[in-house]
C-alpha positions as CSV (number, residue, x, y, z in Angstrom):
1,X,-13.2,14.0,12.0
2,X,-16.4,14.2,10.4
3,X,-18.8,11.0,10.4
4,X,-19.0,10.0,6.8
5,X,-22.5,10.1,5.4
6,X,-23.3,7.2,2.7
7,X,-24.3,8.0,-0.5
8,X,-28.3,9.0,-0.8
9,X,-29.1,6.4,-2.8
10,X,-28.6,2.5,-2.4
11,X,-28.0,-0.2,-0.2
12,X,-25.4,-1.3,2.2
13,X,-24.9,-3.5,-0.3
14,X,-23.9,-0.8,-2.8
15,X,-22.0,0.9,0.4
16,X,-20.0,-2.5,1.0
17,X,-19.5,-2.6,-2.7
18,X,-18.0,0.5,-3.1
19,X,-16.3,-0.2,0.6
20,X,-14.5,-2.9,-1.5
21,X,-13.4,-1.0,-4.5
22,X,-11.5,1.3,-2.3
23,X,-9.5,-1.2,-0.6
24,X,-8.5,-2.4,-4.1
25,X,-8.0,0.9,-5.5
26,X,-5.7,1.9,-2.2
27,X,-4.0,-1.9,-2.2
28,X,-2.5,-0.9,-6.0
29,X,-1.7,2.0,-5.5
30,X,0.2,1.0,-2.7
31,X,2.4,-1.3,-4.7
32,X,2.4,0.8,-7.3
33,X,3.9,3.5,-5.1
34,X,6.3,1.5,-2.9
35,X,7.2,-0.3,-6.5
36,X,8.4,3.2,-7.2
37,X,9.8,4.4,-4.4
38,X,12.3,1.1,-3.9
39,X,13.1,2.1,-7.7
40,X,13.9,5.4,-6.6
41,X,16.4,3.7,-3.9
42,X,14.7,4.3,-0.9
43,X,15.0,1.8,2.5
44,X,12.6,-0.6,3.6
45,X,12.6,2.1,6.7
46,X,12.0,5.3,5.2
47,X,8.9,3.6,2.7
48,X,7.3,1.8,6.2
49,X,7.9,5.3,8.0
50,X,5.6,7.1,5.4
51,X,3.6,4.4,5.5
52,X,3.2,4.4,9.0
53,X,3.7,0.9,9.1
54,X,6.7,-0.8,10.7
55,X,9.7,-2.2,8.0
56,X,8.8,-6.0,8.9
57,X,5.4,-5.4,7.5
58,X,5.9,-3.7,4.2
59,X,8.6,-6.0,3.5
60,X,6.7,-9.1,4.1
61,X,3.7,-7.8,2.2
62,X,6.0,-6.5,-0.8
63,X,9.1,-8.3,-1.4
64,X,8.6,-11.2,-3.4
65,X,6.3,-9.2,-5.7
66,X,9.6,-6.7,-5.6
67,X,11.9,-9.1,-6.3
68,X,9.1,-10.9,-9.0
69,X,9.7,-7.2,-10.7
70,X,13.2,-6.9,-10.8
71,X,13.9,-4.1,-8.7
72,X,17.5,-4.0,-7.1
73,X,16.8,-3.7,-3.6
74,X,18.6,-2.2,-0.7
75,X,20.4,-4.0,2.2
76,X,20.8,-3.0,5.4
77,X,24.3,-2.1,6.4
78,X,25.9,-4.1,8.9
């Protein structure tokens, strides 16, 4: 992977502010896509695999928000 080159103008404060903004955008995108996947009937395992994290991690991060949004969640069989 090639190194990331900072923009030619602005100092470290601008660069770090951009990092924060990108993290916030990524979090909002993840929330929206996890919600969409769960509405379409994906399992926690499928979502976790797509995100490259454990099922437990995605469950812990998103469960409360999905319940509050009224999304019907799949239950594990067995």
